[in-house]
N, C-alpha and C positions, 0 to 999 in steps of 0.2 A: 462551518468552524471559523471563529473569529480569533483565535490565537495565531501567533507568528508562524508562517510556512517559511522554512529556512532553505528550501531547495528550488523554489520557483516551479514546483510541480503541478499537476492536475491538467485542466483542458488547454492552459496556455501552451503546453508542449505537444498538442494534437496538430499533426501535419496534415492540412487538408487542400485538396484541389478544388478549384471552383468550377470544373469541368468533368466529364466522364473521361475515364483514362482507359487506354487500350495498351495491350502487351506490347513491348518492343518498338513503341512509338515515343517521341521525345515531347516532353511538355515543359512549360515554363509556368511556375507557380508564383502566386501573389505575394505581397509584402508580409500578410499574417503568417503565411507557410514560411517564409525566410526567418522570421523572427522566432517561430517554433523550432525551426531546425537548429538554430543557433543556441538554444537552451539544451538541446541533445549533444552540443558540443562536437559536431560531425564535420567531416571535411570533403572536399571533392573526392570521388571514387568510392565513398562509403555507402553503405546499404541503410535505408530508412523505410519504415512502416508509413503508408499513406493511405488516405481515405480520400475517394473521390466525391462528386456532387451527388452520385446516385447511391452513396453509402456503401460502395464496394471498397474492399481492402486489397492493398497490393504490397509487395515489397519492390522497392525502386532503387536503382543506383543513382547517386548524385553525379550529374556530368558537368555542372558548373554551380558554384555557390560563392556570392560575394554580396556587398552591401545593396545591390540592385537586382539581383537575379539568383533564383534558384530552379536550375533545369534537371529534371529528372527523366530516367527511362524505366517505367515499369517492366518487371520481368517474371513476377509471379503473383497468381491471385492467392489470397488469404482467406480463411475463415474468420469471423468476427475476433478480434485479438484480446478485446477488452470485455470483461464481464458486465452484464446489465445491474448486476447486484454490486453496490457499494460497500465495501468492507472496511471499517475502521478498527485497527488493533492499537489499544492502549496498552503499552509495555512496561511493565516496572523495569527500572535500570537494573540490568545484570551485572555480575562482576566481569572483570577481564575484557577479553574480545568478543564475548559471546553475542553482543548486540549487534554487531556486524554481521554474523550469521544470520540473526533474525531479519535483519533488513534485506539481506540478499534473498532468502527464501520467502519471506512475505511478498516481494516484489514479484518473484517467480510465479507465486500462487495466483496473483492478481489482485492482491489488496490495493485499495486506492488511497488510504490514509493510514499514516504509522505515527503515532503519538507516545514518545518515551515519557516516562513520569517516575517521581519519587514517593515512594510510600513508607510506612512505619519500619518495614523490614528489608527495604530495597538499599542499594547503593545510592550515594548522591552523585551529581555531576563534578563536584569538587573531588571525591574521592575517585571517580573514573578517570579524571584528568590530571591527577596528582603524578608528579614526576614528569609526565609527557602527555601533553593535550592531544588526545585522539579523536575528540568528538567532532572536529572540523573535517574529519574524513568521512562522516557519515553520509553527507548529500552524494559523495562521489561513488560511494559503495551501491547506493540506490540506483544512480544513473546507470553504472556498469550492469548491474543486473538488469535492468529494464531494456538495454541494448542487447544484451546476450539472449533474453527470451522473448525478442521481437515484439515487446509491448509497444502499444500506439501512444500511450501517455506514461510519463513519469509519475509514480505515485507521489503524493504530497507527504513530505516529512515536516513534522512540526518541532518548534523548540521543546525543550523539556518542561512539563508540566508539573505543578503541585498536584497533591490528591485533590485538593479543594477545586482546582481548575478542572481536573478530569471530571468531577462530579457535575460541574456547572455545563460541560460539553455534552453530556448524555442525552438532553432533551432533544438534541437534533436527529437521533437515531430511532428508526421505526422499533427495531429489536434490539435489547441490550442483554448481554451475557457476561457474567462474572465468573471465571474459573475458581471452583471451590472443591477442594478434594475431600471434604467431610462427607460422612455417611449421610443418606437422605435428601441429596441434592438431586435436581433434575438431569436426565440424560441431555445430551447436546440436541438430539432429536426432539425431544419434548421441549426444550428450550427455544428452539426455531419456530416450532409449531407447523400446523399443516397449511397456514396460510403462505403467501409468497411476498416476503418482505422486501423492499427496496434498499433499505439501508440498514447494515448490522454492525453494532459495536461490540467487540469482544475485549474484555478486560483481563489482562493476564499478570498475575502477582509475581513477587520475587521468589527466591529460593526460601522456603518455609512457609510461604503462602502469606495471605492477607491476616492482618489482625482482625478479631471478631467484630468490632465496632466499624471497620472499614466495609466488610461484608454488609453490615446493617445499614450503613449510610448509602451505599451503592443500591440495595434494594429500595431503600426510600426514594430513590430517583428512577426506579421502574426496571432496576436490572434484575435478571433472573439468574440466581446461583446454578451452575451447570457443572457437572463432571464430564471427563473425557475418557474414563475407563478406570479399571481397579488399581493400576500401578501408578506410583508417584513418579512424575516427570520432571526433568529440570524444566526451568523457566522458558528456555529457548525452544526446547522440544514441544512444550505445552503450546505455546504461540504458534508454532508451525502446523502441528496437528489440528489445533481448534480452527484456524483459519481454513485449512483443506477441508475439514468436516463442514464447515459453514458453505464452503462453496460447493460441495458436494450437494449438500441438503436444499440449497436455495440459489445456487448460482450456476456456473457453466461446467461444473465437472460431473460427468456421467456416473 
């Protein structure tokens, strides 16, 4: 993705040890780990997720953290906390506070990229921030959710896109799905297919859905129109359900 990431998320937030780790032993980590820990905004005594040189994962308590030193004590082994499947959710801006719910739940589900955008039927950033600017809180919502659910990386949150910018970004993704409630669209299972995609983009429209020409434009960029069931969902519910289904079909949800 070449658009602006607004929260310093992604691989730069991965805290790695350059040596094998063992439980209940103290370890000093390198400068890159110190920089990553600072992106999590953690302090001495707090708990972080760490990967060691053998790609084993641990929960560890911070014994010391300053400009020169990060000392940790691993106390619990973890299964792989990050999905091998990269999921990007392009979310049309909803009204009111619902985007914060979307950010929180997509982070918990394991989504790696979140891109808000404006479409013909969506809210605009100016409408969202009218009266009181709240979009500045979005990176903090993502960070708090990532910490709560023991993510190893903070998802990348991008600046609000135009619809044309969304279309330009789709080329980077193996599988592209656009939610469409019209009769005759594919199921989510059919849209994901029987292969094993590495990178999946999900495009979620606003309340009332996409305009017909927007669906056509997305299809022209390789997106498959899919439905997630017979009931009409609110946009935030649709985003959460779609991401969970993709994680189930091609990611790490059993």
